[in-house]
N, C-alpha and C positions, 0 to 999 in steps of 0.2 A: 504494499499499499504506500501511498504518498505521505499521509498524515497519520501520526500515532494516535491512540485513544486519548480523548481529552483535548484534542486540538481545537483552536478557536474556530468559530463558524464564519459564514459569510458576513462581510461588512459592506454596506453600500458605499459607492465611490465618494470620496471626499472631493468636492468640486474644486477645480483649479482653472484659472484663466491665463496662467503664465505662458504655457506652451501652445503648440499647434499640432494638428493632425496632418500627416504627410503620407505619401505613397510613392514607392520607387521600385520598379522592376518586380512587381508581384508581392511586395511586403508593405503592409500598413504599419504605421508607428506614430507614437506621440514623441514630439521633439521639443526639448526645452533647453534654454541656456544659450550662451554666445558661442560662435564658432571658435574652436581652439584646436591645438595640435594634439591635445589629450582629451579623449572622449570616453564616455561610460555607456555601456549597454546594460539596462536593468531588466532582467528576466523575471516576470511576475510569478505569482503562485497560480494554482489551478483555476482560480476564478478570473484570471486573465488581465488584460492590459488596462482595464478601466473599472477596477474594483478596489474597495478599501482605500488605503493610503498609497497605493502603488504610484500614482502620478505625483502625489505630494512628496513622496520620498525622492522621486526623480528631480523635482523642483529644488529640493533641499541640496542635492548634490550639485545641481546647476548653479546654485548660489555661490559655490566654491570656485567657479570659473570654468566648469566643464560644459561641453555640449552633451546632453544626456538623451538617450533614446529608449523608449519602452515599446518593443515590438509586439504585434498581434500574431501569435504563433500557434495557439491551441485550436487548430482546425482539423477536422470538422468539430465545431462545438457540440456539446451535449444539449439537446433540447433547446437549441438556439443560443446557449451560453449566456454570458454577461456581456452586453454590448457586442454580441457576435463572436465572443472568444471564451474558450474554456467551459467551465461548469455554469449552470444556471444559478441564480440567487437562491432558488428553493432547494438546492441540493444539500441534503443532510448526510455528511460523510459517515456519521455513526449509523444511521438507519439504512443507508443505501451504499454502504462501502463495497458490497459485492458487485455493484455495477461499475465501480470506478476502474478496476483493472481492464475489463473488456473495452471500455471507452478509451482509456489512455493508450492502449495498444494501437488505436487507429491514428495516433499522433506520434509516429516514430521519428527518430532523428533524420531519416531519409527524406521526410517531408519538411521538417523544421530547419535542417541545416542549410538548404538552398536559400531560405528566407534570411538566415543569419548572414550568409555570404553576401546577399544583395544589400543588406543593411550596412555591412562593413564597407562595401564598395561605395555606397552612397556617402558614408561618413568620410571616407578617404578623399572622395571628390570634393568634399567640403573643407578639406585641409587637415583632417585627423591623421596622425601618423602612429599613434599608440593608443591602446585601449585598456580600460578597466572593465570588469564585469561584476555586476551585482545580481545575486539570485535569492529569491524568496521560495522556500520549499522546492517545488518542482523546478523552479528557476535555478536552484543549485546544481541540479543535474545538467541543465543547459549551460551553466558556467563551465563545468567540466568539459562538456562537449565542445564548447566554443574555443576553449583553450587548446584542446587537442586538434581542432580544425585550423587555427590561425595563430601563428607565433607572434602576431601583433598584439595579442592579449597579454598584458604584462603582469596583471595581478587580479585577484578576485576576492570578493567579500560574499559570504553566504550566510544569510539569516535563516534560522530554523531549517537546516538542510535536509533535503530528500534525495541526495545523490544516489542513494541505494535503490531508487526506482529503476535504475538500469536493469535490475533483476526481473522486473515485470516485462521488460522488452526481451528477455531471454539472454541478456548479457551478464557480465560479472563486474560489479563496481570496483573491485580491486584492479582488474585489468584496465578499466576505463581510467581510474586514478593514475595508473602507471603511464598513461598517455598525456596527462595534464602537463603543461609546459610552463607553469607560473606558480608563484606562491599564492596561498589562499588563506584568508582569515575566516575561520568558521565561528559562528555564534549560535550554538545550539540552545534550545529551550530545555526545560526540565524533563520533558517526555522524549527527547531525542536520544538515540542510541550512544551511550558512552563508548561502546566497543568500536564504533566508527568515528565519532566526532569528539571524543574526550581527549585529554592530554596524551593518553596512551592508546588512543583509538587507531585502528589500522589505516584509515585514510589520512589522518593527521601525521602519523609517523612516516608513512610513505612519502608524503609531500615534503615534510620537514627534512628528511634525509637528502633530498635534492635541492630544496629551496629553504635556506635558513629563515627567511621572512615569513614562513608559514606559522600561523598562530591559531589558538582556539580559546574561546572565553565562554563559560557556561552562564546562562541566565536562568538560574535554577527556579526562580519564582514564576517564570513565564510559561504559558502553554504554547505549543507549536503554532506558529502563525502570528505571533503577537505584533511583529513590526508592521506588517501590512494590513492586519485585520483585527488586532486586539481592541478592546473597548477603551477609548481614550478617557471615559468617565472614571476609570479606575486609576488612581494616582500612581500605583505601582507600574501599570502599563505605560503611562506617560513618562515616568521616570526612566524605564528601561528602553523605551523607544529612543529617547533623547541620548541615553548612554550609548546604545548601539550605533546611533548615527554619529556621535562624537568619535567613537572608536573607528568607524568606517572612514570618516572624513580624514582622520589623522593617518590612517593607513595609506589612503590614496595620496595624501600630501607627501608622504615619504617615498612611495614606490611609483606613483604616477603624477609627478609634478606638472602643474600647468605652466607652459612656457610663457 
Protein backbone atom coordinates (compact mmCIF):
# COMPACT_ATOMS: atom_id res chain seq x y z
CA UNK A 1 0.00 0.00 0.00
CA UNK A 2 0.95 3.64 -0.22
CA UNK A 3 -0.28 4.99 3.11
CA UNK A 4 0.10 3.13 6.42
CA UNK A 5 -2.81 2.68 8.85
CA UNK A 6 -3.78 5.92 10.54
CA UNK A 7 -2.65 8.12 7.65
CA UNK A 8 -4.33 11.48 7.28
CA UNK A 9 -7.33 11.68 4.98
CA UNK A 10 -8.01 13.90 1.98
CA UNK A 11 -7.75 17.65 2.48
CA UNK A 12 -9.38 20.11 0.10
CA UNK A 13 -6.97 22.31 -1.80
CA UNK A 14 -5.67 25.41 -0.07
CA UNK A 15 -6.33 28.13 -2.68
CA UNK A 16 -3.36 29.92 -4.19
CA UNK A 17 -3.14 32.64 -6.79
CA UNK A 18 0.64 32.92 -6.87
CA UNK A 19 1.39 30.52 -9.74
CA UNK A 20 -0.19 29.55 -13.02
CA UNK A 21 -1.25 26.47 -14.93
CA UNK A 22 0.84 25.43 -17.93
CA UNK A 23 1.05 22.59 -20.44
CA UNK A 24 4.02 21.46 -22.50
CA UNK A 25 4.44 18.42 -24.72
CA UNK A 26 1.74 16.38 -23.03
CA UNK A 27 2.31 17.29 -19.40
CA UNK A 28 0.18 19.71 -17.40
CA UNK A 29 1.66 21.42 -14.36
CA UNK A 30 1.40 24.20 -11.82
CA UNK A 31 4.30 26.64 -12.15
CA UNK A 32 5.32 29.12 -9.47
CA UNK A 33 8.33 31.32 -8.75
CA UNK A 34 10.85 33.23 -10.80
CA UNK A 35 12.94 31.65 -13.54
CA UNK A 36 16.19 30.41 -12.04
CA UNK A 37 19.06 28.07 -12.85
CA UNK A 38 17.97 25.88 -9.92
CA UNK A 39 14.45 24.50 -10.12
CA UNK A 40 12.36 22.16 -7.99
CA UNK A 41 9.82 19.56 -9.05
CA UNK A 42 7.28 18.78 -6.35
CA UNK A 43 5.70 15.36 -6.77
CA UNK A 44 2.36 15.25 -4.93
CA UNK A 45 0.65 12.56 -2.91
CA UNK A 46 -2.01 10.27 -4.35
CA UNK A 47 -4.69 12.98 -4.34
CA UNK A 48 -2.68 14.77 -6.98
CA UNK A 49 -1.57 18.15 -8.14
CA UNK A 50 -4.38 20.27 -6.67
CA UNK A 51 -5.17 18.88 -3.25
CA UNK A 52 -4.39 19.96 0.29
CA UNK A 53 -1.35 22.18 0.73
CA UNK A 54 0.45 20.80 -2.33
CA UNK A 55 0.55 24.08 -4.27
CA UNK A 56 1.03 26.12 -1.12
CA UNK A 57 4.16 24.09 -0.38
CA UNK A 58 5.37 24.79 -3.92
CA UNK A 59 4.78 28.50 -3.39
CA UNK A 60 6.77 28.35 -0.16
CA UNK A 61 9.77 26.85 -1.96
CA UNK A 62 9.35 29.41 -4.73
CA UNK A 63 9.68 32.18 -2.15
CA UNK A 64 13.28 30.99 -1.72
CA UNK A 65 14.11 31.96 -5.30
CA UNK A 66 13.33 28.71 -7.12
CA UNK A 67 11.04 28.04 -10.05
CA UNK A 68 8.83 25.20 -8.80
CA UNK A 69 6.69 22.80 -10.80
CA UNK A 70 3.87 20.52 -9.60
CA UNK A 71 3.05 18.08 -12.42
CA UNK A 72 -0.22 16.29 -13.09
CA UNK A 73 0.90 12.67 -13.33
CA UNK A 74 -1.61 10.31 -11.74
CA UNK A 75 -3.57 9.36 -14.83
CA UNK A 76 -5.91 7.71 -15.43
CA UNK A 77 -7.42 9.17 -12.26
CA UNK A 78 -9.73 7.02 -10.18
CA UNK A 79 -13.38 8.08 -10.56
CA UNK A 80 -12.30 11.40 -12.04
CA UNK A 81 -9.70 12.04 -9.36
CA UNK A 82 -9.18 15.39 -7.67
CA UNK A 83 -9.09 18.10 -10.33
CA UNK A 84 -8.54 15.32 -12.87
CA UNK A 85 -5.60 13.76 -11.04
CA UNK A 86 -5.08 10.84 -8.65
CA UNK A 87 -7.73 9.75 -6.17
CA UNK A 88 -11.14 11.40 -5.76
CA UNK A 89 -11.84 13.46 -2.61
CA UNK A 90 -14.27 10.81 -1.39
CA UNK A 91 -11.68 8.01 -1.38
CA UNK A 92 -11.23 6.52 2.09
CA UNK A 93 -7.90 4.70 2.19
CA UNK A 94 -8.91 2.74 5.28
CA UNK A 95 -12.23 1.51 3.92
CA UNK A 96 -11.23 1.14 0.26
CA UNK A 97 -7.57 0.25 0.54
CA UNK A 98 -8.09 -2.95 -1.45
CA UNK A 99 -8.98 -0.83 -4.48
CA UNK A 100 -5.82 1.24 -4.29
CA UNK A 101 -3.32 -1.34 -5.55
CA UNK A 102 -5.21 -2.28 -8.71
CA UNK A 103 -5.67 1.40 -9.57
CA UNK A 104 -2.10 2.56 -8.89
CA UNK A 105 -0.82 -0.24 -11.13
CA UNK A 106 -2.51 1.60 -14.01
CA UNK A 107 -0.12 4.51 -13.36
CA UNK A 108 3.32 2.90 -13.88
CA UNK A 109 6.58 4.78 -14.37
CA UNK A 110 6.39 3.91 -18.07
CA UNK A 111 3.51 6.40 -18.30
CA UNK A 112 4.74 8.86 -15.67
CA UNK A 113 8.38 9.02 -16.80
CA UNK A 114 7.79 10.59 -20.24
CA UNK A 115 5.81 13.39 -18.59
CA UNK A 116 8.65 14.01 -16.15
CA UNK A 117 11.09 14.09 -19.06
CA UNK A 118 8.87 16.61 -20.85
CA UNK A 119 8.74 18.80 -17.74
CA UNK A 120 12.50 18.67 -17.28
CA UNK A 121 12.93 19.69 -20.92
CA UNK A 122 10.50 22.58 -20.44
CA UNK A 123 12.35 23.75 -17.33
CA UNK A 124 15.73 23.54 -19.07
CA UNK A 125 14.39 25.59 -21.96
CA UNK A 126 13.43 28.21 -19.36
CA UNK A 127 17.00 28.29 -18.02
CA UNK A 128 17.12 25.60 -15.35
CA UNK A 129 20.39 23.67 -15.20
CA UNK A 130 19.98 21.74 -11.95
CA UNK A 131 17.02 20.34 -10.08
CA UNK A 132 15.79 19.43 -6.67
CA UNK A 133 12.89 17.04 -6.17
CA UNK A 134 10.31 17.04 -3.40
CA UNK A 135 7.94 14.14 -2.85
CA UNK A 136 4.92 13.60 -0.62
CA UNK A 137 4.19 9.88 -0.03
CA UNK A 138 3.68 8.46 -3.58
CA UNK A 139 5.73 11.43 -4.72
CA UNK A 140 8.70 10.01 -2.82
CA UNK A 141 8.70 7.05 -5.18
CA UNK A 142 8.63 9.55 -8.05
CA UNK A 143 11.65 11.34 -6.54
CA UNK A 144 13.57 8.06 -6.60
CA UNK A 145 12.53 7.41 -10.19
CA UNK A 146 13.33 10.96 -11.33
CA UNK A 147 16.82 10.75 -9.87
CA UNK A 148 17.42 7.42 -11.59
CA UNK A 149 16.14 8.99 -14.83
CA UNK A 150 18.13 12.22 -14.91
CA UNK A 151 21.48 13.11 -13.37
CA UNK A 152 20.38 16.75 -13.34
CA UNK A 153 18.43 15.96 -10.15
CA UNK A 154 20.96 16.94 -7.49
CA UNK A 155 19.05 16.28 -4.27
CA UNK A 156 15.68 15.24 -2.95
CA UNK A 157 13.41 15.80 0.03
CA UNK A 158 10.74 13.23 0.81
CA UNK A 159 7.96 13.91 3.31
CA UNK A 160 6.20 10.81 4.75
CA UNK A 161 7.79 8.56 2.10
CA UNK A 162 6.10 5.75 0.20
CA UNK A 163 9.07 4.76 -1.95
CA UNK A 164 8.23 1.14 -1.11
CA UNK A 165 5.26 1.34 -3.46
CA UNK A 166 7.75 0.10 -6.03
CA UNK A 167 6.74 -3.34 -4.74
CA UNK A 168 3.15 -2.82 -5.90
CA UNK A 169 4.52 -2.35 -9.41
CA UNK A 170 6.38 -5.65 -9.11
CA UNK A 171 9.76 -4.07 -8.49
CA UNK A 172 12.13 -4.04 -5.52
CA UNK A 173 12.58 -0.75 -3.66
CA UNK A 174 16.12 -1.69 -2.70
CA UNK A 175 17.03 -2.10 -6.36
CA UNK A 176 15.36 1.20 -7.21
CA UNK A 177 17.21 2.90 -4.36
CA UNK A 178 20.45 1.57 -5.80
CA UNK A 179 19.76 3.55 -8.97
CA UNK A 180 19.14 6.84 -7.16
CA UNK A 181 21.92 9.30 -8.04
CA UNK A 182 21.61 11.99 -5.38
CA UNK A 183 21.35 12.49 -1.62
CA UNK A 184 17.89 12.51 -0.09
CA UNK A 185 16.47 13.97 3.11
CA UNK A 186 13.76 11.60 4.38
CA UNK A 187 11.17 12.98 6.82
CA UNK A 188 9.04 10.01 7.91
CA UNK A 189 5.98 10.24 10.12
CA UNK A 190 5.29 8.09 13.16
CA UNK A 191 3.59 5.37 11.11
CA UNK A 192 6.28 5.08 8.44
CA UNK A 193 8.60 2.08 8.41
CA UNK A 194 11.79 2.59 10.45
CA UNK A 195 13.23 -0.45 8.69
CA UNK A 196 13.24 1.60 5.49
CA UNK A 197 13.31 5.24 6.55
CA UNK A 198 14.86 5.32 10.03
CA UNK A 199 18.53 6.09 10.80
CA UNK A 200 19.39 2.40 10.34
CA UNK A 201 16.78 1.87 7.65
CA UNK A 202 17.85 0.08 4.49
CA UNK A 203 17.07 2.93 2.09
CA UNK A 204 18.75 5.54 4.27
CA UNK A 205 21.90 3.51 4.78
CA UNK A 206 22.12 2.61 1.08
CA UNK A 207 22.02 6.24 0.02
CA UNK A 208 24.18 7.49 2.90
CA UNK A 209 26.93 5.10 1.84
CA UNK A 210 27.05 6.83 -1.56
CA UNK A 211 25.97 10.33 -0.63
CA UNK A 212 27.02 11.68 2.80
CA UNK A 213 24.39 14.41 2.48
CA UNK A 214 21.63 11.84 2.97
CA UNK A 215 19.62 12.50 6.14
CA UNK A 216 16.51 11.33 7.97
CA UNK A 217 14.41 13.02 10.63
CA UNK A 218 11.47 11.35 12.34
CA UNK A 219 8.29 13.35 13.00
CA UNK A 220 7.00 10.92 15.59
CA UNK A 221 3.92 12.91 16.57
CA UNK A 222 2.67 13.14 12.99
CA UNK A 223 0.52 10.80 10.90
CA UNK A 224 1.58 9.90 7.37
CA UNK A 225 0.48 12.69 5.05
CA UNK A 226 0.77 15.55 7.52
CA UNK A 227 2.71 18.03 5.38
CA UNK A 228 0.34 18.04 2.44
CA UNK A 229 -2.96 17.19 4.09
CA UNK A 230 -2.72 17.38 7.88
CA UNK A 231 -5.27 19.51 9.74
CA UNK A 232 -3.77 22.99 10.19
CA UNK A 233 -6.21 23.60 13.05
CA UNK A 234 -4.04 21.23 15.09
CA UNK A 235 -1.15 23.29 16.54
CA UNK A 236 1.14 20.25 16.44
CA UNK A 237 0.54 19.83 12.69
CA UNK A 238 1.22 23.50 12.04
CA UNK A 239 4.38 23.27 14.14
CA UNK A 240 5.72 20.24 12.29
CA UNK A 241 4.78 21.47 8.80
CA UNK A 242 6.78 24.61 9.55
CA UNK A 243 9.69 22.57 10.94
CA UNK A 244 9.70 20.21 7.95
CA UNK A 245 9.71 23.12 5.52
CA UNK A 246 12.47 24.88 7.44
CA UNK A 247 14.57 21.70 7.25
CA UNK A 248 13.80 21.23 3.55
CA UNK A 249 14.62 24.83 2.63
CA UNK A 250 17.94 24.64 4.48
CA UNK A 251 18.77 21.39 2.72
CA UNK A 252 18.14 22.90 -0.69
CA UNK A 253 20.03 26.07 0.24
CA UNK A 254 23.07 23.88 0.92
CA UNK A 255 22.82 21.37 -1.96
CA UNK A 256 20.83 23.31 -4.57
CA UNK A 257 21.84 26.96 -4.20
CA UNK A 258 20.03 29.56 -6.30
CA UNK A 259 22.51 31.26 -8.61
